[in-house]
C-alpha positions in Angstrom: 86.7 39.5 -91.7 87.4 38.2 -88.0 84.3 39.0 -86.1 83.3 35.8 -87.6 86.0 33.4 -85.6 85.8 35.8 -83.0 82.2 35.1 -82.3 83.3 31.1 -82.7 85.8 30.9 -79.9 83.8 33.0 -77.5 80.6 31.0 -78.4 82.8 27.9 -77.2 84.3 29.3 -74.8 80.9 30.3 -72.9 79.6 26.6 -73.9 82.6 25.0 -71.7 82.1 27.2 -68.4 79.3 25.0 -66.3 79.5 26.2 -62.1 78.1 22.6 -61.9 76.1 24.0 -58.9 73.1 24.9 -61.6 70.6 22.6 -63.2 70.4 22.9 -66.9 67.4 23.8 -68.4 66.5 20.2 -69.6 67.4 19.1 -65.8 64.9 21.5 -64.5 62.5 19.9 -66.7 63.3 16.3 -65.9 63.2 17.2 -62.1 60.0 19.1 -62.1 58.4 16.4 -63.9 59.3 13.9 -61.2 58.9 16.6 -58.5 54.8 16.2 -57.1 53.2 19.2 -56.0 53.3 19.5 -51.9 50.3 21.1 -49.6 50.4 24.5 -49.3 51.5 24.5 -45.3 54.1 21.8 -46.4 57.7 22.0 -47.2 59.6 19.3 -48.9 63.5 19.1 -48.8 65.4 18.0 -51.6 69.2 17.9 -52.8 68.8 20.4 -55.5 66.8 22.9 -53.3 63.2 22.4 -51.8 59.4 23.0 -52.5 57.2 25.2 -50.5 53.8 24.3 -51.4 53.6 24.9 -54.9 56.8 26.4 -55.9 59.7 24.5 -56.0 62.8 26.4 -55.8 66.4 25.1 -57.1 69.6 26.2 -55.2 70.2 29.6 -57.1 66.4 30.5 -57.0 66.3 34.4 -55.6 66.1 34.6 -52.1 62.9 37.1 -51.6 60.7 34.3 -53.8 62.0 31.6 -51.5 61.7 33.3 -48.4 58.0 34.6 -49.4 57.0 30.7 -50.1 58.5 29.5 -47.2 56.8 32.4 -44.4 53.0 31.5 -46.3 54.0 27.6 -45.9 55.7 28.0 -42.3 54.6 31.2 -41.0 57.3 34.4 -40.7 60.7 33.8 -40.0 62.0 33.7 -36.8 65.1 35.2 -37.4 68.1 36.1 -40.2 71.9 37.2 -40.0 74.7 36.9 -41.7 78.3 34.7 -41.1 80.9 36.6 -42.8 83.4 33.6 -41.9 82.8 31.2 -44.0 84.9 28.8 -46.0 82.5 29.5 -48.9 82.1 33.6 -48.5 79.5 35.2 -46.5 76.5 33.3 -45.5 73.0 34.8 -45.0 70.7 32.9 -43.3 67.0 32.6 -42.8 65.4 30.4 -39.7 61.5 29.6 -40.0 59.1 27.4 -37.2 60.3 23.7 -37.7 63.8 23.7 -37.8 64.3 24.9 -40.9 67.4 27.2 -41.8 67.8 28.5 -45.5 71.3 29.6 -46.8 71.7 32.5 -49.0 74.7 33.9 -51.5 74.2 37.5 -53.1 70.7 37.1 -52.8 70.4 33.4 -54.2 69.6 30.3 -52.4 72.9 28.3 -51.8 71.5 25.8 -49.4 69.6 24.2 -46.0 69.7 22.7 -42.7 66.9 21.2 -40.9 67.2 20.4 -37.4 64.9 20.3 -34.3 63.6 23.4 -33.4 65.3 26.0 -30.9 63.8 26.0 -27.6 61.6 29.2 -27.4 60.7 29.0 -31.3 57.4 29.7 -31.8 55.6 26.2 -33.2 55.5 25.7 -37.4 52.1 26.3 -39.1 53.1 23.4 -41.7 55.3 21.1 -42.1 58.8 20.2 -43.1 60.0 17.0 -44.5 62.6 15.3 -46.7 61.7 13.8 -49.7 62.1 10.2 -48.8 62.2 8.1 -45.5 64.9 10.1 -43.7 63.4 12.4 -41.3 64.6 14.3 -38.1 64.5 11.7 -35.4 64.7 8.7 -37.8 66.7 5.8 -36.4 70.1 4.8 -37.2 69.1 1.9 -38.4 66.5 3.2 -40.9 69.3 5.6 -42.2 71.7 3.0 -42.7 69.1 1.0 -44.7 68.6 3.9 -46.6 69.4 4.1 -50.4 72.7 6.0 -51.5 74.1 6.0 -47.2 77.4 6.4 -46.6 79.5 7.3 -43.6 81.3 10.5 -44.0 84.9 8.6 -42.9 86.6 11.2 -40.8 84.3 13.7 -39.9 85.3 16.1 -37.0 81.8 17.4 -36.2 80.5 13.8 -35.4 78.5 11.4 -36.3 78.1 12.3 -39.8 76.5 10.6 -43.5 75.6 11.3 -46.7 72.4 10.0 -48.7 73.1 10.1 -52.3 76.0 12.3 -52.2 73.8 15.2 -52.2 72.3 15.4 -48.5 73.9 15.3 -45.7 73.2 14.7 -42.0 74.5 14.0 -38.7 73.4 11.2 -35.9 73.3 12.0 -32.3 71.6 8.9 -29.9 71.1 6.7 -32.6 68.8 9.2 -34.0 69.4 12.1 -37.0 69.7 14.9 -35.5 70.3 17.2 -38.4 70.2 17.0 -42.4 71.7 19.0 -45.1 72.0 20.1 -48.4 74.3 22.8 -50.7 76.1 25.6 -49.1 77.1 25.4 -45.5 79.3 26.7 -43.1 80.6 24.1 -40.7 84.0 24.7 -39.3 85.9 21.2 -39.4 
């Protein structure tokens, strides 16, 4: 009977598939154990996702759940839209008070960027932070001394840096202007 060998080959092929983008269940449990909950009106950004209030989301979490938790922490979304011309494929974005933009593809969280609020934005009802010392407005000297800091050489977007390889950012006028993780729509 050839069904058993075919089933074994199929299982091996599937076992070899790994997008590399989504943590395994074991990695998720390890990460969740290490992450302290944040207050109900706070969002903490991480290189593999974010926490909003009592909920933690890895990249690949559902858009509706993420947006609901972010709205509970920061207030209703300020605006949303889509950029169909991203190199990674169409990106849907949702902006929240506090300068947070969440990026989605096919209904899944794929990235975020955090920047100064835009003129005319409603004030945030909560706070946005990045796990660690580096925040929007952090001085260059503090960023350069942070664990895992490296300059992105040859960036066409300005003074770009990376932290531990999974968080990026930009420095303008000797301060952090933007931080990001995951899929972005930067045109280099």
